[in-house]
C-alpha angles and dihedrals in degrees: 000000000000123000090248092051090050090049092051091046093051091047090050092053091048094047094048090055098042108022098103093044093049093046091051092047092050092048092047093046092050090047092052091048091049090051091048089049092050091048091050090050089054092047091246094139097167091053091046090052091051091052090048091053088052090047090049091054091048090048090052090052091048092050091047089053091053091054088081093060112127091231112079092190091055090047089054092051091048090050089054091048094049091046089055091048091048091054090048093049092047089053092046092051088065094050114003109211117189093223093052092048091048090053092050091048092049091050090053090047089052091049090050092051091047091050091052091049091049089056096046095093089050099049131059096214134027116264117264111277095016090096087061090056129241091245091055091050091050092050091051091052092053094049 
């Protein structure tokens, strides 16, 4: 079996075990960030900080879930990404700015889309909700 075929097989096994959990964590994280963004827009900084603490916890769970990926290089890149997000959220908890929170939310949406595309060769059908589009979900949460 080729290296690529082994890689796809190991990703398929990982995604079968964790796909629902990861999808829920992404949705919940995006929702918390959207709520924080909406609170920052309304100058409700204490509420925004609470939503950001929740988002930070969800992000930590999501990152922990990715630690079991069969690709150590991908795990390292994800660790770097989540470290950057953690620093941004910590900064935003002190003074939540709508633009910063929107950027964080869009980065998470892009990661979610990328994750779903990475799994496409390993799944026969798109994950539930992905057909709606992550961007559409994010827009609905901000409405």
